[in-house]
C-alpha positions in Angstrom: -98.8 34.3 190.0 -102.2 35.1 190.5 -103.6 31.9 189.4 -101.3 29.8 191.4 -102.5 32.1 194.4 -106.5 31.6 193.4 -105.6 27.6 193.2 -104.2 27.7 196.8 -107.1 29.5 198.3 -109.9 27.3 196.1 -107.6 24.3 197.8 -107.8 25.6 201.1 -111.1 26.1 200.8 -111.8 22.7 200.0 -109.9 21.0 202.6 -111.9 23.8 205.2 -115.3 22.7 204.0 -114.4 18.9 203.7 -112.9 19.3 207.2 -115.9 20.9 208.8 -118.9 19.4 206.7 -117.8 16.3 205.7 -119.1 14.5 208.1 -122.6 15.8 207.6 -124.2 14.2 210.6 -126.3 17.2 211.5 -129.9 17.2 211.7 -132.1 20.1 211.4 -135.9 19.8 212.3 -138.5 22.3 211.4 -142.1 22.0 213.5 -145.1 23.8 212.1 -148.5 22.4 213.5 -149.3 19.2 212.7 -146.1 18.7 210.7 -142.3 18.1 211.0 -139.6 18.8 208.3 -136.4 17.3 208.6 -132.6 18.6 206.5 -128.9 18.0 206.7 -127.1 20.3 208.4 -125.6 21.6 205.2 -128.6 21.5 203.3 -129.6 24.1 206.0 -126.7 26.2 205.4 -127.0 26.1 202.2 -130.1 27.6 201.8 -129.5 29.8 204.3 -126.8 31.5 202.7 -128.9 31.5 199.6 -131.9 33.1 201.0 -129.6 35.7 202.7 -128.0 36.5 199.2 -131.5 36.0 197.8 -133.1 39.0 200.3 -130.2 41.5 199.8 -130.6 41.3 195.9 -133.9 42.1 196.2 -133.0 44.8 198.5 -130.5 46.3 196.0 -133.0 45.9 193.1 -135.4 47.8 195.1 -133.2 50.6 195.8 -131.5 50.8 192.6 -135.1 51.0 190.7 -136.3 53.9 193.3 -133.1 55.5 193.0 -133.0 55.8 189.5 -134.4 59.2 189.0 -131.9 60.7 191.5 -129.0 58.5 189.3 -130.2 59.9 186.2 -130.2 63.3 187.2 -127.0 62.7 188.7 -125.4 61.4 185.6 -127.6 64.5 183.7 -125.0 66.8 185.2 -122.3 64.8 185.1 -122.9 65.0 181.9 -123.3 68.9 181.5 -120.0 69.5 184.0 -117.9 67.6 181.4 -119.3 69.5 178.5 -118.4 72.6 180.4 -114.8 71.2 181.7 -114.0 70.3 177.4 -115.5 73.9 176.5 -113.0 75.6 179.3 -109.7 73.4 178.1 -111.0 74.7 174.4 -110.8 78.4 175.7 -107.1 77.9 177.0 -106.0 75.7 174.0 -107.2 78.5 171.7 -106.0 81.6 173.9 -102.8 80.0 173.9 -103.0 79.4 169.8 -103.8 83.0 169.5 -107.3 82.4 167.9 -108.9 85.0 170.8 -112.4 84.9 169.3 -113.0 81.1 169.5 -111.2 81.7 172.6 -113.7 84.3 174.1 -116.9 82.2 172.0 -115.2 78.5 173.9 -115.1 80.2 177.3 -118.3 82.0 177.2 -119.8 78.6 176.4 -118.5 77.0 179.3 -119.8 79.5 181.7 -123.4 79.3 179.9 -123.3 75.7 180.7 -122.2 76.5 184.5 -124.9 79.1 184.6 -128.0 76.9 183.2 -126.9 74.1 185.3 -127.5 75.0 189.5 -125.6 71.7 190.9 -122.5 74.0 189.0 -123.0 77.5 190.5 -121.1 76.8 193.1 -117.8 76.1 191.9 -116.3 79.7 192.0 -113.1 78.6 190.9 -114.5 77.2 187.4 -116.9 80.9 186.6 -113.3 82.9 188.0 -111.0 80.8 185.5 -113.8 81.2 182.9 -114.4 85.1 183.3 -110.8 85.2 183.4 -109.9 83.6 180.3 -112.7 85.6 178.6 -111.1 88.9 179.7 -108.0 87.7 178.5 -109.1 86.8 174.8 -111.4 90.3 174.9 -108.3 92.4 175.8 -106.2 90.5 173.0 -109.3 91.8 170.4 -108.6 95.3 172.0 -112.6 95.0 173.7 -111.8 97.1 177.1 -115.5 97.2 178.0 -116.1 93.7 177.5 -113.1 93.2 179.8 -113.2 95.4 182.1 -116.8 93.8 182.7 -115.8 90.0 183.0 -112.8 91.2 185.4 -115.7 93.0 187.7 -117.1 89.5 187.7 -114.1 87.7 188.2 -113.9 89.9 191.5 -117.1 89.5 192.4 -117.3 85.7 192.1 -114.0 85.3 194.0 -115.0 88.0 196.8 -114.9 86.0 199.9 -114.3 82.4 198.5 -111.2 81.0 199.7 -111.1 78.5 196.7 -111.2 81.1 194.4 -108.3 83.3 195.9 -105.6 82.2 193.6 -107.4 83.2 190.8 -108.7 86.4 192.2 -104.9 87.4 192.9 -104.2 86.0 189.3 -107.1 88.2 188.1 -105.5 91.2 189.8 -102.0 90.4 188.4 -103.4 90.2 184.9 -105.8 93.6 185.4 -102.4 95.2 186.5 -100.3 93.7 183.3 -103.3 95.2 181.1 -103.5 98.2 182.6 -99.6 98.9 181.6 -100.5 97.7 178.2 -103.2 100.5 178.0 -100.3 102.9 179.3 -102.7 103.8 182.6 -99.6 103.5 185.2 -101.9 105.0 187.9 -104.6 102.3 187.6 -101.7 99.6 187.6 -99.7 101.0 190.7 -103.4 100.9 191.8 -104.3 97.0 191.5 -101.1 96.2 192.7 -101.2 98.3 195.7 -103.7 96.3 196.5 -102.6 93.1 196.5 -102.2 91.3 199.8 -98.5 91.7 201.0 -97.1 88.2 200.4 -98.5 88.4 196.5 -97.1 92.1 196.3 -93.7 90.4 197.1 -93.7 87.7 194.1 -91.1 88.1 191.5 -94.2 88.6 189.0 -96.0 91.6 190.5 -92.6 93.0 191.3 -91.9 93.7 187.3 -95.3 94.6 186.9 -94.4 97.6 189.7 -91.0 98.1 187.9 -92.8 98.7 184.6 -95.1 100.8 186.1 -93.0 102.5 187.7 -91.1 103.9 185.1 -93.8 104.1 182.7 -95.0 106.9 185.7 -91.8 108.8 185.6 -91.4 107.7 189.4 -87.3 106.4 188.7 -86.9 106.3 192.5 -89.7 103.8 193.2 -88.5 101.5 190.1 -85.1 101.7 191.5 -86.5 100.3 194.8 -88.6 97.9 193.0 -85.3 96.6 190.6 -83.0 96.3 194.2 -86.0 93.8 195.6 -86.0 92.2 191.8 -82.2 91.8 192.0 -82.6 90.5 195.6 -85.2 87.5 194.6 -83.0 86.7 191.4 -86.0 87.9 189.5 -83.5 89.4 187.1 -79.7 88.5 186.0 -76.8 89.9 187.1 -75.7 92.2 183.8 -79.2 93.1 183.3 -80.0 93.9 186.7 -76.9 96.4 186.6 -77.7 98.3 183.5 -81.2 98.5 184.9 -80.1 100.1 188.8 -77.9 102.1 186.6 -80.1 103.7 184.2 -82.7 103.9 187.4 -80.6 106.0 189.0 -79.5 108.1 185.7 -83.1 108.7 185.7 -83.7 109.6 189.1 -80.5 112.1 188.8 -82.0 113.8 185.6 -85.7 114.7 187.7 -83.5 117.1 189.5 -84.7 120.5 188.9 -82.2 122.4 191.5 -78.9 121.6 192.9 -81.0 121.1 196.5 -82.6 118.2 195.3 -80.0 117.2 193.0 -78.0 116.7 196.3 -80.5 114.9 198.1 -81.3 112.3 195.1 -77.0 111.8 195.8 -77.4 111.0 198.8 -80.4 108.5 198.6 -78.7 106.1 195.9 -77.6 103.3 197.3 -73.6 103.1 197.9 -73.1 100.5 194.9 -74.2 103.3 192.4 -72.4 106.2 194.1 -69.2 104.3 192.9 -70.6 103.6 189.2 -68.3 105.6 187.1 -71.4 106.3 184.4 -74.1 107.2 187.7 -71.0 109.4 188.9 -70.4 111.0 185.7 -73.9 111.8 185.0 -74.9 113.3 188.5 -71.1 115.9 188.0 -72.6 116.8 184.6 -75.9 117.6 186.2 -74.8 119.5 188.6 -72.0 121.6 186.6 -75.3 121.9 184.6 -77.2 123.4 187.6 -74.3 125.9 188.8 -72.5 123.5 190.8 -68.8 122.3 189.6 -67.6 122.1 192.8 -70.2 119.3 194.4 -69.5 117.9 190.7 -66.1 117.5 191.6 -66.7 116.0 194.8 -68.5 113.3 193.7 -66.2 112.6 190.6 -62.6 112.4 192.9 -63.3 109.2 194.7 -64.0 107.5 191.1 -61.1 109.3 189.6 -58.9 108.2 192.1 -59.4 104.6 190.4 -59.5 105.6 187.1 -56.6 103.4 185.7 -59.2 100.3 187.1 -62.0 102.0 184.6 -63.1 100.8 181.4 -62.7 102.8 177.9 -66.1 103.4 177.8 -66.2 104.6 181.8 -63.2 106.7 181.3 -64.5 109.0 178.4 -67.6 109.4 180.7 -65.8 110.4 183.7 -63.6 112.5 181.3 -66.5 114.4 179.6 -67.9 115.0 183.5 -64.9 116.4 184.4 -64.4 118.7 181.4 -68.1 120.4 182.3 -67.2 120.3 185.9 -63.5 122.3 185.1 -64.9 125.7 186.1 -63.0 126.9 189.4 -61.1 124.0 189.4 -58.4 123.8 192.1 -54.7 122.8 191.8 -55.0 120.0 193.9 -56.4 118.4 190.8 -53.4 119.0 188.7 -51.7 115.7 190.2 -54.4 113.5 189.4 -54.7 114.5 186.1 -50.9 114.3 185.5 -50.9 110.9 187.0 -54.3 110.0 184.6 -52.4 111.5 181.7 -48.9 109.7 181.9 -51.1 106.5 182.3 -53.1 107.0 179.2 -51.2 109.2 176.8 -53.2 108.3 174.2 -56.6 108.6 175.2 -58.1 111.7 173.8 -61.2 112.0 176.3 -58.4 112.3 179.0 -56.4 114.4 177.1 -59.0 116.9 176.8 -60.1 116.9 180.3 -56.3 117.8 180.8 -55.8 120.3 178.7 -59.6 121.7 179.9 -58.2 121.9 183.3 -54.7 123.0 182.5 -56.6 126.3 180.2 -58.7 126.9 183.3 -56.2 127.3 185.7 -54.7 129.4 182.8 -51.5 127.3 182.1 -52.0 128.0 178.2 -48.4 126.5 177.4 -49.1 123.1 178.8 -52.7 122.8 177.7 -52.2 123.2 174.4 -50.8 119.7 173.2 -53.3 117.9 174.8 -56.1 119.9 173.4 -55.0 119.8 169.8 -54.3 115.6 170.3 -58.2 115.8 171.6 -59.5 118.0 168.8 -57.9 116.2 165.9 -59.1 112.8 167.6 -61.4 111.0 165.1 -62.6 108.8 167.8 -63.7 111.3 170.3 -67.2 112.6 170.2 -68.3 115.3 168.3 -69.4 117.4 171.0 -66.2 117.0 173.0 -64.2 117.9 169.8 -65.8 120.9 169.3 -65.6 122.3 172.9 -61.8 121.5 172.6 -61.8 123.7 169.4 -63.3 126.1 171.3 -60.6 126.4 174.3 -57.9 126.3 171.9 -59.5 129.5 170.3 -59.5 131.0 173.6 -55.7 130.0 173.9 -55.2 131.6 170.5 -57.3 134.9 171.9 -55.0 135.2 174.6 -52.1 135.0 172.5 -53.7 137.6 169.6 -53.1 135.1 167.3 -55.9 135.8 165.0 -55.6 133.3 162.5 -55.4 130.6 164.9 -58.4 132.3 166.1 -59.9 131.7 163.0 -58.7 128.3 162.5 -60.3 127.2 165.7 -63.6 128.5 165.2 -63.5 127.1 161.5 -63.1 124.3 162.6 -65.4 123.6 165.4 -68.1 125.2 162.9 -67.1 122.4 160.4 -67.8 119.8 163.2 -71.4 121.3 163.1 
């Protein structure tokens, strides 16, 4: 197709030339002193065109000759630039291959080429990337001194350079991650705190902040960060639920008195306060701190829907209620009876019902659920031991020494 187009253009040019220059009836006369030179118009035009072409070619040749040293210099710079780029790519490839010594050597070679070429020293982004690769390799080699020196050079070169801003942000995120690897949570949190607001909201920054918060034993801050991660879809639904539950429990465990526990409980998200495991942990903690009434008040809304709970949730709630049973009121008895009727074979529910009835000194009806719980192999050992000890107290009220001895013996056999 291209050949056809060229033929058409050639034929068009031939037609134009024949129509304009075919007559050749023009004459050009050149006078010089006492002589005169005549030539046809076509020949004059051809000579004029050839002269212009020769003049332009001569000028280009002179320029090429004069600019030869500059072109040689640019060629040398380009060759060194290609060598530096190749060394940087080699460092990156070796880093991903796990050959960190070779990666560090290749990155330092790239930086040496740049430092030895004045024309390349202005590329702050290249130098920052090279330093970052060398620092990453040094971190993997456990050479923390070299790593910190290279990081300082990265921040120094990237400072005030808009082209290297992304590299500087990446360097700060990597430095925070390396601080977590070093178990240095305060340094990691400081580096993350120095990030701009937009960078701090990125998923990677939030994940690092979450790890640093947990490492620094700051579950409250970790809980906030985890919610942001879930909001930005940085965690799956199941993983996010488990993480929020774990962090909420850690927050509850940090309370050292009942007032602090109450403040922690009210600071939790409503969704956390509806979680059966979180409620159970809060109730157990409140009971240990001497406030069984608070424990029961937190358990009451969740216990009202215990029929919808899974087996492990029901077991956790029952254990929490056993811990919070001192001083339980008669208003709990209908709830407990409903749960007993709904789950007649659930040993954990039987333990909770029996403990509550025993607390109300209803010894006659408390015996059966307590014996069910004490003899159930699937119930945790600690719960079975508590059930046997309660049965021992019940036997004491009946002045049945044999049953008291048997209950204590079986409790001791459980360890």
